[in-house]
C-alpha positions as CSV (number, residue, x, y, z in Angstrom):
1,M,16.1,37.7,-44.5
2,T,13.2,40.2,-44.0
3,R,13.5,43.2,-41.7
4,T,11.2,41.5,-39.2
5,R,13.4,38.4,-39.1
6,L,16.6,40.6,-38.8
7,A,15.0,42.5,-35.9
8,L,14.1,39.2,-34.1
9,F,17.6,37.9,-34.7
10,G,19.2,41.0,-33.2
11,G,16.9,41.0,-30.2
12,T,17.4,37.3,-29.5
13,L,21.2,37.7,-29.8
14,A,21.1,40.5,-27.3
15,F,19.1,38.4,-24.9
16,Y,21.5,35.5,-25.4
17,L,24.5,37.7,-24.5
18,A,22.7,39.2,-21.5
19,I,22.1,35.7,-20.0
20,V,25.7,34.8,-20.5
21,V,26.9,38.0,-18.8
22,A,24.5,37.6,-15.9
23,V,25.8,34.1,-15.2
24,L,29.4,35.1,-15.5
25,L,28.9,38.0,-13.0
26,S,26.9,35.9,-10.6
27,T,24.0,38.3,-10.6
28,W,20.4,37.9,-9.3
29,L,19.8,35.3,-12.0
30,V,22.3,32.9,-10.3
31,T,20.6,33.6,-7.0
32,L,17.2,32.6,-8.6
33,D,18.8,29.4,-9.9
34,W,19.8,28.4,-6.4
35,K,16.4,29.3,-4.8
36,I,14.7,27.0,-7.4
37,M,17.2,24.3,-6.8
38,L,16.8,24.4,-3.0
39,F,13.1,24.2,-3.4
40,R,13.6,20.8,-5.0
41,P,10.7,20.8,-7.5
42,Y,11.2,17.1,-8.2
43,Q,10.0,16.4,-4.6
44,Q,6.8,18.4,-5.2
45,W,3.8,17.1,-7.2
46,Q,5.3,13.6,-7.4
47,E,2.2,12.4,-9.3
48,L,3.6,14.3,-12.4
49,H,7.0,12.8,-12.1
50,A,6.4,9.6,-14.2
51,F,4.7,11.6,-17.0
52,L,7.4,14.2,-17.1
53,D,10.1,11.5,-17.4
54,Y,8.6,10.5,-20.7
55,Y,7.7,14.0,-21.8
56,V,11.3,15.2,-21.6
57,V,12.2,12.7,-24.3
58,L,10.7,15.2,-26.8
59,G,13.9,17.2,-26.3
60,Q,16.4,14.4,-26.7
61,R,18.4,14.7,-30.0
62,G,18.3,11.1,-31.0
63,P,14.6,10.2,-30.9
64,T,13.4,13.6,-32.1
65,A,15.8,13.7,-35.0
66,V,14.6,10.2,-36.2
67,M,11.0,11.2,-36.0
68,V,11.3,14.5,-37.7
69,A,13.7,13.1,-40.3
70,A,11.2,10.4,-41.2
71,W,8.5,12.9,-41.8
72,L,10.8,15.3,-43.8
73,G,12.1,12.3,-45.8
74,W,8.5,11.5,-46.9
75,R,8.0,15.1,-47.9
76,S,11.2,15.1,-49.9
77,W,10.1,12.0,-51.8
78,R,6.6,13.5,-52.5
79,Q,8.0,16.9,-53.6
80,H,11.0,15.5,-55.4
81,T,13.4,17.8,-53.6
82,L,16.1,17.4,-50.9
83,R,15.5,20.8,-49.3
84,P,13.6,19.6,-46.2
85,L,16.3,17.0,-45.3
86,L,19.1,19.5,-46.0
87,C,17.5,22.1,-43.8
88,L,17.2,19.7,-41.0
89,G,20.8,18.6,-41.4
90,A,22.1,22.2,-41.5
91,A,20.0,23.1,-38.4
92,L,21.3,20.1,-36.4
93,L,24.9,20.9,-37.5
94,L,24.6,24.5,-36.3
95,L,23.0,23.3,-33.1
96,N,25.7,20.8,-32.2
97,T,28.5,23.3,-33.1
98,T,27.3,26.4,-31.4
99,V,25.7,24.9,-28.3
100,G,28.4,22.3,-27.9
101,A,31.1,25.0,-28.0
102,V,29.5,27.2,-25.4
103,K,28.9,24.1,-23.1
104,L,32.5,23.1,-23.2
105,G,33.8,26.6,-23.0
106,L,31.9,27.6,-19.9
107,G,32.0,24.2,-18.2
108,R,29.1,24.8,-15.8
109,L,28.0,22.1,-13.4
110,G,24.4,21.1,-13.0
111,P,22.2,21.4,-9.9
112,H,22.9,17.9,-8.8
113,Y,26.6,18.4,-8.9
114,A,26.8,21.9,-7.4
115,T,29.3,22.3,-4.6
116,Q,29.0,25.9,-3.3
117,V,25.7,27.7,-2.6
118,G,25.4,30.9,-4.5
119,S,28.2,30.0,-7.0
120,A,27.7,30.0,-10.7
121,E,29.6,26.7,-10.9
122,L,31.4,27.8,-14.1
123,F,34.7,26.4,-15.5
124,A,34.3,23.3,-13.4
125,G,34.3,20.7,-16.2
126,G,30.6,20.5,-16.7
127,D,28.5,20.7,-19.9
128,I,25.1,22.0,-18.7
129,F,25.0,25.6,-19.9
130,P,23.0,26.1,-22.2
131,S,20.4,23.4,-22.0
132,G,20.8,21.0,-24.9
133,H,17.4,19.5,-24.4
134,T,15.7,22.9,-24.7
135,A,17.7,24.1,-27.7
136,N,17.1,20.8,-29.5
137,A,13.4,21.0,-28.8
138,V,13.2,24.5,-30.3
139,V,15.2,23.5,-33.4
140,T,13.8,20.1,-34.1
141,W,10.1,21.0,-33.8
142,G,10.6,24.5,-35.0
143,I,12.0,23.3,-38.3
144,L,8.5,21.9,-39.1
145,A,7.1,25.4,-38.9
146,Y,10.0,26.8,-40.9
147,L,9.3,24.4,-43.8
148,A,5.5,24.8,-43.7
149,T,4.1,25.6,-47.2
150,T,1.0,27.6,-46.1
151,P,0.7,30.5,-43.6
152,R,-2.0,28.7,-41.7
153,A,0.1,25.6,-41.2
154,R,3.1,27.8,-40.3
155,R,1.1,29.5,-37.5
156,Y,-0.2,26.2,-36.1
157,L,3.2,24.5,-36.2
158,S,4.9,27.5,-34.6
159,A,2.5,27.5,-31.7
160,L,2.9,23.7,-31.3
161,S,6.7,23.8,-31.4
162,A,6.7,26.7,-28.9
163,V,4.5,24.8,-26.4
164,V,6.7,21.7,-26.8
165,A,10.0,23.6,-26.3
166,L,8.6,25.5,-23.4
167,G,7.4,22.3,-21.7
168,V,10.7,20.5,-22.3
169,G,12.7,23.4,-20.7
170,L,10.5,23.7,-17.6
171,T,10.5,19.9,-17.2
172,T,14.3,19.8,-17.0
173,V,14.1,22.5,-14.3
174,Y,11.5,20.4,-12.4
175,L,13.6,17.2,-12.7
176,G,16.7,19.1,-11.4
177,T,18.9,18.5,-14.4
178,H,19.2,22.1,-15.4
179,W,19.3,25.6,-13.9
180,L,16.7,28.1,-14.9
181,S,19.4,30.2,-16.7
182,D,20.4,27.1,-18.7
183,V,16.8,26.8,-20.0
184,L,16.6,30.5,-20.9
185,L,19.9,30.3,-22.8
186,G,18.7,27.1,-24.5
187,W,15.6,28.8,-25.8
188,A,17.6,31.7,-27.1
189,A,20.2,29.4,-28.8
190,G,17.6,27.4,-30.6
191,L,15.7,30.4,-31.8
192,L,18.9,32.0,-33.1
193,I,19.5,28.9,-35.3
194,L,16.0,29.0,-36.7
195,L,16.3,32.7,-37.5
196,A,19.7,32.2,-39.2
197,L,18.5,29.4,-41.5
198,P,17.6,31.8,-44.4
199,W,21.3,32.7,-44.7
200,C,22.0,29.0,-45.3
201,E,19.5,28.7,-48.2
202,P,22.0,29.5,-51.0
203,V,24.5,26.8,-49.7
204,L,21.6,24.3,-49.4
205,A,20.5,25.0,-53.0
206,V,24.1,24.4,-54.3
207,S,24.4,21.2,-52.2
208,E,21.1,19.9,-53.6
209,A,22.1,20.5,-57.2
210,W,25.4,18.8,-56.6
211,I,23.8,15.7,-55.0
212,L,21.2,15.4,-57.7
213,G,23.9,15.7,-60.4
214,V,25.9,12.9,-58.8
215,R,22.8,10.8,-58.7
216,D,22.0,11.4,-62.4
217,R,25.6,10.5,-63.4
218,L,25.5,7.2,-61.4
219,R,22.2,6.3,-63.0
220,E,23.5,7.0,-66.5
221,R,26.6,4.9,-65.8
222,L,24.5,2.0,-64.7
223,R,22.3,2.2,-67.8
224,S,25.3,2.2,-70.1
225,R,26.7,-0.9,-68.4
226,R,23.4,-2.7,-68.8
227,R,23.3,-1.9,-72.5
228,L,26.8,-3.4,-73.0
229,V,25.9,-6.8,-71.3
230,P,25.0,-9.4,-74.1
231,S,21.6,-11.1,-73.9
232,L,21.6,-14.8,-72.9
233,P,19.9,-17.5,-75.0
234,V,16.4,-18.4,-73.9
235,A,16.0,-21.9,-72.6
236,G,13.6,-24.3,-74.4
237,G,14.4,-23.4,-78.0
238,G,14.0,-19.7,-77.7
239,P,15.6,-17.2,-80.1
240,L,19.4,-17.2,-80.3
241,P,21.3,-14.2,-79.2
242,G,22.5,-11.7,-81.8
243,R,26.1,-11.0,-82.4
244,L,27.9,-8.8,-79.9
245,F,30.3,-7.6,-82.6
246,P,29.7,-7.3,-86.3
247,P,31.4,-9.7,-88.7
248,R,34.8,-8.8,-90.1
249,P,34.9,-7.8,-93.8
250,G,35.5,-10.8,-96.0
251,A,34.6,-13.3,-93.3
252,E,32.2,-16.0,-94.3
253,E,28.8,-16.0,-92.6
254,P,27.7,-19.4,-91.4
255,V,24.6,-20.7,-93.0
256,R,21.9,-22.2,-90.9
257,E,20.1,-25.2,-92.5
258,T,16.7,-26.4,-91.7
259,V,16.3,-30.1,-91.8
260,G,13.0,-31.7,-92.7
261,A,10.3,-31.6,-95.3
262,G,9.1,-28.3,-96.5
263,S,12.3,-26.4,-95.6
264,G,12.1,-24.7,-99.0
265,R,15.9,-25.0,-99.7
266,S,17.5,-27.5,-101.9
267,A,21.0,-28.8,-101.9
268,A,21.8,-26.7,-104.9
269,S,20.6,-23.5,-103.2
270,R,22.6,-24.4,-100.1
271,G,25.7,-24.9,-102.2
272,A,25.3,-21.7,-104.1
273,A,27.9,-19.0,-103.5
274,R,27.1,-15.6,-102.4
275,P,27.5,-12.6,-104.7
276,G,31.2,-11.6,-104.9
277,Q,32.5,-14.9,-103.7
278,P,34.0,-17.7,-105.9
279,L,31.9,-20.8,-106.5
280,A,32.8,-23.6,-104.2
281,A,34.0,-26.8,-105.7
282,P,31.4,-29.6,-105.7
283,R,31.8,-32.2,-103.1
284,A,33.3,-35.5,-104.2
285,A,30.9,-38.4,-104.1
286,H,31.6,-41.2,-101.7
287,P,33.2,-44.2,-103.5
288,T,31.0,-47.1,-103.9
289,H,32.5,-50.6,-103.7
290,H,30.7,-53.3,-105.6
291,T,31.0,-56.9,-104.6
292,G,29.3,-59.1,-107.2
293,H,25.9,-58.1,-108.4
294,H,23.5,-55.8,-106.6
295,A,20.9,-57.4,-104.3
296,V,17.3,-56.9,-105.2
297,R,15.1,-54.7,-103.0
298,S,13.5,-57.6,-101.3
299,E,16.9,-59.1,-100.3
300,R,18.1,-55.9,-98.5
301,A,18.1,-55.8,-94.8
302,P,15.4,-53.6,-93.3
303,A,16.5,-50.3,-91.8
304,G,17.1,-50.4,-88.1
305,P,16.0,-47.9,-85.6
306,A,19.3,-46.1,-85.9
307,G,18.9,-45.7,-89.7
308,S,21.5,-48.2,-90.9
309,R,20.3,-50.5,-93.7
310,R,22.4,-53.6,-92.8
311,P,24.9,-54.5,-90.2
312,P,28.6,-54.0,-91.0
313,H,30.4,-56.6,-93.1
314,S,27.2,-58.3,-94.1
315,R,26.8,-60.3,-97.3
316,P,23.9,-60.8,-99.6
317,A,21.6,-63.8,-98.9
318,T,22.2,-65.2,-102.5
319,G,25.2,-65.4,-104.6
320,G,28.7,-66.0,-103.6
């Protein structure tokens, strides 16, 4: 907070309190409100009515917040920082809290619902003082100038946001939805929020660091879970997955055999024991049953497609 900003904040706060006191005491400002209302501006210059109905949307909180949030979200992504979005969130939170509290506390009725000429229409269950459209226009468009990165952009955006906020406030007076004093207090309320944002910067920095820390921890947790998931075998004869857990000490490792010519491993090498392990006993040969004399090669049955040399229980062609 520079001295200039502190001076502006103090002057705006004094103006804010002066407007509230003038309305509470029903001074000349309330009389001016009634004169403008009885003039009925919405019945004058009716060719502007259709355009101003759309223009006043620039002060509605929902559409403007979505548009500005989209722009600031893109800036946050490009600059790898959450400060623009956090500033917008803090400004809107302050706006809803301060303006909403004064609206409900004073309970002023709008021009269309006024009941007594010359009365301030306070504490009657209304929610019109200060103007929410005007204060929202000042804050939502003024935050763009507050977050500008160059002095030139800050000057241009400040002028643009001031024109938009001024137009939105006067449009609500023209349409008869607000008193002139409502608009004056809305301008002051929005400007106070923008001037108070530097006091929120330390809290925003702590919030950004906490959010980024939570994001990094979640990313690390997801990466660790992905590393623990075993790989699946590849279809079509791909490589087999490795072991998820190492073999236990003393457990025998299964030996993979390659069948076919040129495998490079003989039966003797497959039966050899590993170092440190006892030699395995040789396999017993299958018993061979002889029935008579052996048949000559030409008398043997040819091998079938399944690999068997003769059908079961067959007898030689010669001999008995």
